[in-house]
C-alpha positions as CSV (number, residue, x, y, z in Angstrom):
1,M,113.5,109.7,92.3
2,T,110.1,109.2,93.8
3,R,109.7,110.5,97.4
4,H,109.9,107.7,99.9
5,L,106.6,106.7,101.5
6,G,107.8,107.7,105.0
7,D,109.0,111.2,104.1
8,R,105.8,113.0,104.9
9,G,102.3,112.4,106.1
10,S,100.1,109.3,106.3
11,P,99.8,106.8,103.5
12,I,96.2,108.0,102.9
13,A,97.3,111.6,102.6
14,T,100.2,110.5,100.4
15,A,97.7,108.7,98.1
16,L,95.5,111.7,97.9
17,R,98.5,114.0,97.2
18,A,99.9,111.7,94.5
19,G,96.9,112.2,92.2
20,R,96.1,115.7,93.5
21,G,94.9,117.0,90.1
22,S,92.7,114.0,89.5
23,T,91.6,114.0,93.1
24,L,90.6,117.7,92.9
25,G,88.8,117.0,89.6
26,L,87.0,114.1,91.3
27,V,85.9,116.3,94.2
28,L,84.7,119.1,91.9
29,V,82.6,116.9,89.6
30,S,81.3,115.1,92.7
31,A,80.4,118.5,94.2
32,V,78.5,119.4,91.0
33,N,76.7,116.1,91.0
34,T,75.8,116.7,94.7
35,A,74.5,120.2,94.0
36,V,72.3,118.8,91.2
37,I,70.9,116.1,93.4
38,I,70.0,118.6,96.1
39,A,68.6,121.3,93.8
40,V,66.3,119.0,91.6
41,P,63.8,118.1,94.3
42,A,63.3,121.7,95.4
43,L,62.8,122.8,91.8
44,L,60.4,119.9,91.1
45,G,58.4,120.8,94.2
46,A,58.2,124.4,93.2
47,A,57.2,123.4,89.7
48,I,54.4,121.2,91.0
49,D,53.1,123.9,93.4
50,A,53.2,126.5,90.6
51,A,51.3,124.2,88.3
52,L,48.6,123.6,90.9
53,E,48.2,127.3,91.5
54,R,48.9,129.0,88.1
55,G,49.2,126.2,85.5
56,P,52.3,124.6,83.9
57,G,55.7,126.4,84.4
58,D,57.8,125.6,81.4
59,R,60.8,127.6,82.7
60,L,61.2,125.5,85.8
61,V,60.9,122.3,83.8
62,L,63.6,123.4,81.4
63,V,65.9,124.3,84.4
64,V,65.3,120.8,85.9
65,V,66.1,119.1,82.5
66,G,69.3,121.2,82.2
67,L,70.4,120.3,85.7
68,L,69.8,116.6,85.0
69,V,72.0,116.8,81.9
70,V,74.7,118.5,83.9
71,G,74.4,115.7,86.5
72,L,74.9,113.0,83.8
73,I,78.0,114.7,82.5
74,A,79.4,115.1,86.0
75,E,78.7,111.4,86.7
76,S,80.7,110.4,83.6
77,L,83.6,112.6,84.5
78,T,83.6,111.1,88.0
79,E,84.6,107.7,86.5
80,V,87.5,109.2,84.5
81,A,88.8,111.2,87.5
82,D,88.5,108.2,89.8
83,F,90.5,106.0,87.5
84,S,93.2,108.6,87.1
85,A,93.5,109.3,90.8
86,R,93.6,105.6,91.7
87,T,96.3,104.7,89.2
88,R,98.5,107.7,90.0
89,A,98.2,106.9,93.8
90,L,99.0,103.2,93.2
91,R,102.1,104.0,91.2
92,H,103.3,106.5,93.8
93,L,102.6,104.3,96.8
94,R,104.4,101.2,95.3
95,L,107.4,103.1,94.1
96,G,107.7,104.9,97.4
97,L,107.3,101.7,99.5
98,L,109.8,99.8,97.3
99,G,112.2,102.7,97.4
100,H,112.0,102.7,101.2
101,V,112.4,98.9,101.4
102,F,115.7,99.2,99.5
103,T,117.0,101.7,102.1
104,L,116.2,99.4,105.0
105,G,119.2,98.1,106.9
106,F,119.4,94.7,108.6
107,R,117.3,96.1,111.5
108,G,114.5,97.3,109.3
109,Q,114.5,94.1,107.2
110,R,114.2,91.8,110.2
111,G,110.7,93.1,111.0
112,F,109.2,91.8,107.8
113,T,109.2,88.5,105.9
114,Q,109.3,88.3,102.1
115,G,105.7,87.2,101.9
116,D,104.6,90.0,104.3
117,L,106.4,92.7,102.3
118,L,104.9,91.3,99.1
119,N,101.5,91.4,100.6
120,R,102.0,95.0,101.7
121,L,103.4,96.0,98.3
122,T,100.5,94.6,96.4
123,D,97.3,94.3,98.5
124,S,97.9,97.1,101.0
125,T,99.0,99.6,98.4
126,D,96.0,98.7,96.2
127,Q,93.6,99.3,99.0
128,T,95.2,102.5,100.1
129,A,95.3,103.8,96.5
130,Q,91.5,103.8,96.5
131,S,91.5,106.6,99.1
132,A,90.2,109.2,96.7
133,N,87.5,106.9,95.5
134,L,86.4,105.9,98.9
135,V,86.6,109.5,100.3
136,T,84.3,110.8,97.5
137,R,82.0,107.7,97.8
138,V,81.6,108.4,101.5
139,L,81.8,112.2,101.6
140,V,79.6,113.0,98.6
141,P,76.6,111.0,99.9
142,L,77.3,112.3,103.3
143,L,77.2,115.9,102.1
144,T,74.1,115.0,100.1
145,S,72.5,113.6,103.2
146,L,73.5,116.7,105.2
147,G,72.0,118.8,102.4
148,G,68.9,116.8,102.5
149,I,68.6,117.2,106.3
150,V,69.1,121.0,106.0
151,A,66.4,121.1,103.3
152,L,64.0,119.2,105.6
153,F,64.5,121.9,108.2
154,V,64.0,124.6,105.6
155,I,60.7,123.1,104.5
156,D,59.5,122.6,108.1
157,F,61.8,122.5,111.2
158,R,59.4,119.8,112.7
159,I,60.3,117.4,109.8
160,G,64.0,118.0,110.4
161,L,63.6,117.3,114.2
162,A,61.8,114.1,113.4
163,F,64.8,112.9,111.3
164,L,67.3,113.9,114.1
165,L,65.5,111.7,116.6
166,L,67.2,108.5,115.2
167,G,69.9,109.8,112.9
168,P,72.7,110.2,115.6
169,V,72.0,106.7,116.9
170,F,72.9,105.3,113.5
171,V,76.1,107.4,113.3
172,L,77.4,106.2,116.7
173,L,76.7,102.6,115.8
174,T,78.5,102.9,112.5
175,L,81.6,104.5,114.1
176,R,81.8,101.6,116.5
177,H,81.6,99.1,113.7
178,I,84.3,100.9,111.7
179,K,86.7,100.7,114.6
180,R,86.2,97.0,115.1
181,I,86.4,96.2,111.4
182,T,89.7,98.1,111.2
183,T,91.2,95.8,113.9
184,L,89.8,92.7,112.2
185,S,91.1,93.8,108.8
186,A,94.6,94.4,110.2
187,E,94.7,90.9,111.8
188,A,93.4,89.4,108.5
189,A,96.2,91.1,106.6
190,V,98.8,89.6,108.9
191,A,97.3,86.1,108.5
192,Q,97.3,86.6,104.7
193,A,100.9,87.7,104.7
194,D,101.8,84.6,106.8
195,V,100.2,82.4,104.1
196,A,102.2,84.2,101.4
197,T,105.4,83.7,103.3
198,R,104.9,80.0,103.9
199,L,103.8,79.5,100.3
200,T,107.0,81.3,99.1
201,D,109.1,79.1,101.2
202,A,107.4,76.0,99.9
203,I,107.8,77.0,96.3
204,R,111.5,77.7,96.9
205,G,111.9,74.2,98.4
206,L,109.8,72.2,96.0
207,R,112.5,69.6,95.2
208,T,113.3,69.0,98.9
209,I,109.6,68.6,99.6
210,R,109.2,66.0,96.8
211,A,112.3,64.2,97.8
212,S,111.3,64.0,101.4
213,G,107.7,62.9,100.7
214,T,106.3,65.7,102.9
215,V,103.8,67.2,100.5
216,D,100.9,66.6,102.9
217,Q,102.8,68.0,105.9
218,E,103.9,71.0,103.9
219,T,100.4,71.6,102.6
220,E,99.1,71.5,106.2
221,R,101.9,74.0,107.3
222,V,101.0,76.5,104.5
223,L,97.3,76.3,105.1
224,T,97.4,76.5,108.9
225,P,97.2,80.4,109.0
226,A,94.5,80.2,106.2
227,R,92.1,78.9,108.9
228,D,92.7,81.9,111.0
229,L,92.2,84.1,107.9
230,R,88.9,82.4,107.2
231,G,87.8,83.0,110.8
232,L,88.8,86.7,110.6
233,S,87.0,87.1,107.2
234,L,83.9,85.6,108.6
235,S,84.1,87.9,111.6
236,I,84.3,90.9,109.3
237,W,81.3,89.8,107.3
238,R,79.3,89.1,110.5
239,R,80.1,92.6,111.6
240,Q,79.0,93.9,108.2
241,R,75.8,91.8,108.5
242,R,75.1,93.3,111.9
243,V,75.4,96.8,110.4
244,S,73.0,95.9,107.7
245,W,70.2,94.6,110.0
246,E,70.6,97.5,112.3
247,T,70.2,99.8,109.3
248,A,67.2,97.7,108.2
249,I,65.5,98.3,111.5
250,L,66.3,102.0,111.9
251,A,65.7,103.2,108.4
252,P,61.9,102.3,108.1
253,L,61.2,103.7,111.6
254,L,62.8,107.0,110.6
255,Q,61.1,107.1,107.2
256,V,57.6,106.5,108.7
257,S,58.3,109.2,111.4
258,V,59.4,111.9,108.9
259,L,56.6,111.2,106.4
260,A,54.0,111.3,109.2
261,V,55.2,114.7,110.3
262,A,55.2,115.9,106.7
263,G,51.7,114.6,106.1
264,W,50.6,116.3,109.3
265,G,52.1,119.5,108.0
266,V,50.1,119.3,104.8
267,L,46.9,118.7,106.8
268,A,47.7,121.7,109.0
269,H,48.4,123.8,105.8
270,R,52.0,124.6,107.0
271,I,53.4,123.1,103.8
272,G,52.0,122.6,100.3
273,V,51.7,119.3,98.3
274,G,54.8,120.2,96.3
275,E,56.8,120.8,99.5
276,M,55.5,117.4,100.8
277,L,56.9,115.7,97.6
278,A,60.1,117.7,97.9
279,A,60.4,116.6,101.6
280,S,59.9,113.0,100.5
281,A,62.7,113.3,98.0
282,Y,65.0,115.1,100.5
283,L,64.2,112.3,103.0
284,A,65.6,109.8,100.5
285,H,68.8,111.9,100.2
286,A,69.0,112.3,104.0
287,M,68.6,108.6,104.5
288,G,71.6,108.1,102.2
289,I,73.6,108.4,105.4
290,F,72.2,104.9,106.3
291,A,73.6,103.6,103.0
292,Q,77.1,104.5,104.2
293,A,76.8,101.6,106.7
294,G,77.9,99.4,103.7
295,S,81.1,101.4,103.5
296,A,82.1,100.5,107.1
297,R,84.0,97.4,105.9
298,E,85.8,99.3,103.2
299,I,86.7,102.2,105.6
300,G,88.1,99.7,108.1
301,Q,90.1,97.8,105.4
302,L,91.5,101.1,104.1
303,R,92.6,102.2,107.6
304,A,94.2,98.8,108.2
305,A,96.0,98.8,104.9
306,A,97.3,102.3,105.6
307,Q,98.6,101.2,109.0
308,R,100.5,98.3,107.4
309,L,102.2,100.7,104.9
310,R,102.9,103.1,107.8
311,A,104.7,100.3,109.7
312,V,107.1,99.8,106.8
313,A,107.6,103.6,106.3
314,D,108.5,103.9,110.0
315,A,111.1,101.1,109.8
316,P,114.6,102.7,110.2
317,G,116.4,103.1,106.9
318,L,120.2,103.5,106.5
319,P,121.5,107.0,106.9
320,G,122.3,108.6,103.6
321,G,125.0,111.3,103.7
322,T,126.0,114.0,101.2
323,R,129.7,113.8,101.5
324,P,131.6,112.7,98.4
325,L,134.0,109.8,98.8
326,P,137.6,111.1,99.3
327,D,140.5,109.8,97.3
328,G,142.0,106.6,98.6
329,R,142.6,102.9,98.0
330,G,140.2,101.3,100.4
331,A,141.5,101.8,103.9
332,L,138.9,100.5,106.3
333,G,138.6,101.5,110.0
334,F,136.5,100.4,112.9
335,R,136.7,102.7,116.0
336,G,134.8,101.6,119.1
337,V,132.0,100.1,117.0
338,G,129.0,98.5,118.7
339,A,125.9,97.0,117.1
340,R,122.6,95.7,118.3
341,V,120.2,93.6,116.2
342,G,116.8,92.7,117.3
343,G,117.4,94.2,120.7
344,R,120.4,92.0,121.4
345,S,124.0,93.2,121.5
346,I,126.0,91.5,118.8
347,L,129.2,93.5,118.7
348,R,130.8,95.9,121.2
349,D,133.9,98.1,121.2
350,V,135.3,96.7,117.9
351,T,138.4,98.6,116.9
352,F,140.9,97.9,114.1
353,E,142.4,99.4,111.0
354,I,142.8,97.6,107.6
355,P,145.5,99.1,105.4
356,P,144.5,99.6,101.7
357,G,145.1,96.6,99.5
358,S,145.1,94.1,102.3
359,T,143.3,90.8,102.5
360,V,141.8,90.3,105.9
361,A,140.0,87.3,107.2
362,V,137.3,87.5,109.9
363,V,137.3,84.4,112.2
364,G,135.0,83.4,115.0
365,E,132.5,80.9,116.3
366,S,129.1,80.7,114.8
367,G,126.8,83.5,115.9
368,V,129.7,85.7,117.2
369,G,128.9,88.6,114.7
370,K,131.0,88.0,111.6
371,T,128.1,88.7,109.2
372,T,127.2,91.8,111.2
373,L,130.7,93.0,111.0
374,T,130.8,92.6,107.2
375,A,127.5,94.4,107.0
376,L,128.9,97.3,109.0
377,A,132.0,97.4,106.7
378,G,130.0,98.2,103.6
379,G,127.3,100.4,105.2
380,L,124.5,97.8,105.0
381,L,124.1,98.3,108.7
382,A,124.6,101.4,110.7
383,P,126.6,101.1,114.0
384,D,124.8,101.9,117.3
385,T,128.1,103.2,118.7
386,G,131.4,104.2,117.2
387,T,132.4,104.9,113.6
388,V,133.2,102.9,110.5
389,T,135.4,104.7,108.1
390,L,136.4,104.2,104.4
391,D,139.6,106.1,103.5
392,G,139.1,108.2,106.5
393,A,135.5,109.2,105.9
394,P,132.6,108.0,108.1
395,I,130.6,105.6,106.0
396,G,127.3,107.1,107.3
397,D,128.3,110.6,105.9
398,L,129.1,109.3,102.4
399,R,126.7,109.6,99.4
400,Q,125.1,106.2,98.9
401,S,125.9,106.3,95.1
402,D,129.6,106.7,95.9
403,L,129.6,104.1,98.6
404,R,127.9,101.5,96.4
405,R,130.5,102.0,93.7
406,A,133.4,101.8,96.2
407,V,132.2,98.7,98.1
408,V,131.0,95.5,96.5
409,Y,129.7,92.3,98.2
410,A,129.9,88.6,97.3
411,F,127.4,86.8,99.4
412,E,127.0,83.2,100.5
413,R,123.7,82.9,98.6
414,P,124.0,85.5,95.8
415,N,120.8,86.4,93.9
416,L,121.4,86.6,90.2
417,L,119.3,89.4,88.8
418,G,118.6,90.2,85.2
419,L,117.6,88.3,82.0
420,T,120.9,86.6,81.2
421,I,124.2,85.7,83.0
422,A,125.8,88.8,81.4
423,D,123.0,91.0,82.9
424,A,123.6,89.4,86.3
425,L,127.3,90.1,86.2
426,R,126.8,93.7,85.1
427,Y,124.1,94.3,87.6
428,G,124.6,97.7,89.1
429,D,127.2,98.7,86.4
430,P,125.8,98.0,82.9
431,D,128.9,99.6,81.3
432,V,131.3,96.8,82.3
433,P,133.2,95.9,79.1
434,D,133.3,92.4,77.7
435,A,137.0,92.0,78.4
436,R,136.6,92.8,82.1
437,L,133.6,90.4,82.2
438,R,135.7,87.5,80.9
439,A,138.5,88.3,83.2
440,A,136.1,88.3,86.2
441,L,134.7,84.9,85.2
442,R,138.2,83.6,84.8
443,S,139.4,84.9,88.2
444,A,136.2,83.5,89.9
445,G,136.7,80.0,88.4
446,A,133.5,80.4,86.4
447,E,134.8,80.7,82.8
448,E,134.8,77.0,82.1
449,F,131.3,76.1,83.1
450,V,129.8,79.3,81.6
451,A,131.4,78.4,78.3
452,R,129.7,75.1,78.3
453,L,126.2,76.7,78.6
454,P,124.1,76.9,75.4
455,A,124.7,80.7,74.9
456,G,127.6,81.3,77.2
457,V,127.2,84.6,79.1
458,D,124.1,85.3,77.1
459,T,122.3,82.2,78.5
460,P,118.9,83.2,80.0
461,L,118.7,82.9,83.8
462,D,115.1,81.7,83.6
463,G,115.1,77.9,84.0
464,L,118.9,77.7,84.4
465,R,119.9,75.1,86.9
466,L,123.2,75.8,88.7
467,S,124.9,74.2,91.7
468,G,125.5,76.2,94.8
469,G,129.2,76.5,94.0
470,E,128.5,77.7,90.5
471,V,126.1,80.4,91.8
472,Q,128.7,81.5,94.3
473,R,131.4,81.8,91.6
474,L,129.1,83.9,89.5
475,G,128.5,86.1,92.6
476,L,132.3,86.5,93.0
477,A,132.6,87.3,89.3
478,R,130.0,90.0,89.7
479,A,132.0,91.5,92.5
480,A,135.2,91.2,90.5
481,C,133.7,93.1,87.6
482,R,133.5,96.3,89.5
483,S,136.3,98.8,90.0
484,A,135.8,98.8,93.7
485,R,138.0,99.8,96.6
486,L,136.7,97.2,99.0
487,I,135.4,93.7,98.3
488,V,133.5,92.1,101.1
489,M,133.1,88.3,100.9
490,D,130.4,87.1,103.2
491,D,131.1,83.3,103.2
492,A,131.3,83.6,99.4
493,L,133.2,80.4,98.8
494,S,131.5,78.1,101.3
495,S,130.0,75.9,98.6
496,V,133.2,75.1,96.8
497,D,135.8,72.6,97.8
498,T,139.1,73.5,99.4
499,A,141.2,73.1,96.3
500,T,138.8,75.2,94.2
501,E,138.7,77.8,96.9
502,A,142.5,78.0,96.9
503,A,142.6,78.4,93.1
504,I,139.9,81.1,93.1
505,S,141.6,83.0,96.0
506,A,144.9,83.0,94.1
507,A,143.3,84.3,90.9
508,L,141.3,86.9,92.8
509,H,144.5,88.1,94.5
510,V,146.0,88.8,91.1
511,A,142.8,90.2,89.5
512,A,141.9,92.5,92.5
513,R,145.5,93.6,93.3
514,G,145.4,96.9,95.1
515,C,141.8,96.3,96.3
516,T,141.1,95.7,100.0
517,R,139.4,92.4,100.7
518,L,137.4,91.5,103.8
519,L,136.3,87.9,104.0
520,I,134.6,85.5,106.5
521,A,136.9,82.5,107.0
522,H,135.6,79.1,108.2
523,R,138.6,77.1,106.8
524,V,142.2,77.1,108.1
525,A,143.6,77.6,104.6
526,T,141.4,80.7,104.0
527,A,142.6,82.3,107.2
528,A,146.2,81.3,106.5
529,R,146.2,82.9,103.1
530,A,145.0,86.3,104.5
531,D,147.5,89.1,105.3
532,F,146.1,89.1,108.8
533,V,143.1,87.9,110.7
534,V,140.5,89.7,112.9
535,W,139.4,87.2,115.5
536,L,136.0,87.8,117.1
537,H,135.1,86.2,120.4
538,A,132.2,87.0,122.7
539,G,131.1,90.0,120.5
540,T,134.4,91.8,120.5
541,V,137.9,91.6,118.9
542,A,139.9,89.0,120.8
543,G,143.0,89.3,118.6
544,I,144.5,90.7,115.4
545,G,147.5,89.2,113.7
546,T,148.5,86.6,111.2
547,H,147.0,83.2,111.3
548,R,150.3,81.7,112.4
549,E,150.6,84.2,115.3
550,L,147.0,83.6,116.5
551,L,147.4,79.9,116.5
552,N,149.3,80.2,119.7
553,D,146.0,80.9,121.5
554,P,144.1,77.7,122.2
555,L,140.7,79.5,121.9
556,Y,141.6,80.5,118.4
557,R,142.7,77.0,117.5
558,A,139.3,75.8,118.9
559,V,137.5,77.9,116.3
560,F,138.9,75.6,113.6
561,A,139.0,72.5,115.8
562,V,142.8,72.4,115.3
563,R,145.0,70.2,117.5
564,E,147.8,71.6,119.7
565,H,150.3,70.7,117.0
566,P,148.7,71.6,113.6
567,A,150.3,70.9,110.3
568,P,152.4,73.8,109.0
569,A,149.9,76.4,107.8
570,E,150.0,77.9,104.4
571,T,151.0,81.6,104.4
572,G,151.0,84.4,102.0
573,G,148.9,87.3,100.8
């Protein structure tokens, strides 16, 4: 399993580490290329001075030619090493980020929209994966420039001092621009993620938009943050333009100053003509530091992308224990459990025990914390206080692989993942036999409509149109396929009618005999069929008992809008 992005170090360090072999190769060949660039002018200068004094020097010329060949080879290897480092880093970053996203609980997920996460997973990882390339493209010319500056001092310290008069001014200006571009790039990434989120929502609701005749309004809604994105992009380019014209002013002034001092040195016989030519070449290398102004935008964007990845990596994931799941049949316990979501207290001091094999309905007003409770029951959310146990073991201490096999969910809006219906039903357990698959479809009331599909359970999901109730029944069938101890039904039958719900519940009761079931109940009949009810009110447990027993409380009756003298309730397990 790939190490999660947040396990160690910054995203940039992670990217460099991921392709460490290729990155090291890139640094080495770049260093060789730099050495060649620095050595050639000195050797050429020496060859010229030797030729003027003693005639042509073939040996120095051969050395220069050899170095140029080495430089060409190093340049070619740089491209290969760069590609390898970038692809390895991209793979590691994306797998690491995706792996961490899958560990996020409800709290971690609430900080990011789908479009925002998609933007971070694609654009931010791509930019961060270019760390090795950018580091070498900045550091190698920087080292070359420093080498050129040192060479100027070696030739004549006065030439080096002339360069240093304006060089530091440029460095300070560039650092200031990088800081501002980093901020602008981060804001632009947020705006881009907002566009992606709105576009994703619009695509998901295409039929509703067409039916409502709101294409123009929806287009305006999607494109609103694009205007902010355009403004931020223009600000980045204006900042880059400012860097360019500042460089255009400073560079010629510096060049004229250095060459004037070098020329004065020739006239004063402090340096020779060859050394003057070498100084001219080293000046070009030293001035490469000015060319790095063009990298200010890329450095700022890289830092902003890394910060966006860091934000996801820092989001709290679910605790993963190492304790194996003990033997048992699905006894679920809440002991003094409290939960906060988004800084708001949702549940407090929730305590109850569910015997194995029971069917328990969770009842309460909208927003009271029913979904939060079901998330806690299966370890999708870690409690802030108290303990949730499965067969006596705290859920947070259990191995995630054991927990996911022991607890299955059927959601209100299940996502069907895979190529075919059979793939979707076997998702998470590809070894489910055909007989169990058919039994699960039958118990979920989905066997009949699946049989009418062109290829039955082998019908491709791509392009398949299903009603909300049909999708929910397939989600139930997926849960029923698994040999789980606890089935959590988070409003999993809200899209089917009462009669269908009753038939499915009866079938599931037989199919999942011995399995503990925890379900959210909005209908009287659903609560009445449960062995007992956990009634939530004002964020805590207001009562536990059978539906008939709890009906004596007017607040409980108000949840279902039941009158003082309701019709006899259906009972049973």
